[in-house]
Each structure stands twice: as C-alpha cells, then as structure tokens.
C-alpha positions as CSV (number, residue, x, y, z in Angstrom):
1,X,84.3,5.7,-79.8
2,X,85.1,6.2,-83.4
3,X,83.5,8.8,-85.6
4,X,81.5,7.3,-88.5
5,X,83.0,8.1,-91.8
6,X,80.8,8.7,-94.8
7,X,81.8,6.9,-97.9
8,X,80.2,9.5,-100.0
9,X,82.3,12.2,-98.3
10,X,85.5,10.1,-98.8
11,X,84.7,9.7,-102.6
12,X,84.3,13.4,-103.0
13,X,87.8,14.0,-101.5
14,X,89.5,11.6,-104.0
15,X,90.5,12.9,-107.4
16,X,89.7,10.1,-109.9
17,X,92.6,11.3,-112.1
18,X,95.1,10.6,-109.2
19,X,93.7,7.2,-108.0
20,X,94.7,4.9,-110.8
21,X,96.8,1.8,-110.9
22,X,98.8,3.3,-113.7
23,X,101.5,1.6,-115.7
24,X,103.2,-0.1,-112.6
25,X,99.9,-1.7,-111.7
26,X,99.4,-3.0,-115.2
27,X,103.0,-4.4,-115.3
28,X,102.6,-6.2,-111.9
29,X,99.2,-7.7,-113.0
30,X,100.7,-8.8,-116.4
31,X,103.7,-10.3,-114.6
32,X,101.5,-12.2,-112.3
33,X,99.5,-13.5,-115.3
34,X,102.6,-14.6,-117.1
35,X,104.0,-16.3,-114.0
36,X,100.7,-18.2,-113.4
37,X,100.8,-19.3,-117.1
38,X,104.3,-20.8,-116.7
39,X,103.4,-22.4,-113.4
40,X,100.3,-24.1,-114.9
41,X,102.3,-25.2,-118.0
42,X,105.0,-26.7,-115.6
43,X,102.3,-28.4,-113.5
44,X,100.7,-30.0,-116.5
45,X,104.2,-31.3,-117.7
46,X,104.9,-32.8,-114.3
47,X,101.4,-34.5,-114.2
48,X,102.1,-36.1,-117.6
49,X,105.3,-37.7,-116.2
50,X,103.4,-39.4,-113.3
51,X,102.7,-43.1,-114.0
52,X,100.8,-44.4,-111.1
53,X,98.8,-47.6,-111.0
54,X,97.1,-48.3,-107.6
55,X,97.4,-52.0,-106.7
56,X,94.7,-53.7,-104.6
57,X,95.5,-53.9,-100.9
58,X,97.0,-57.1,-99.9
59,X,95.1,-59.0,-97.0
60,X,97.1,-59.4,-93.8
61,X,98.0,-63.0,-93.0
C-alpha cells in the first residue's frame, strides 16, 4: 500500500521563489498564442474561399 501524502506538507517543502514558469514559460505561452492566431486567421481565409451550394437530392428512377 502507498503512504498518503499531505498536500500541506508538500506545499511547505516547495519554495515559491523557485517554482515559477519564468521567462521560458512566458515565451512558450506567447508562441502558442501567436501560432493559434495565425491558424485562426488562415482558417478564416480558407473558409471565405469555399463556395458551396447544396443542390436538392435527385430522385432515383
């Protein structure tokens, strides 16, 4: 069996000054945001190119 771990005890061991995302975390998050913006912009551009008119289904003879 495993020993239960207290979250309060774990939080006391972590130094809040050492556990931060830092500059690298910010840069990764910003890069994901910029990539998402470009993907949405490209998707909207592709949707505007679509010219689709659905025709009624032809009865079988």
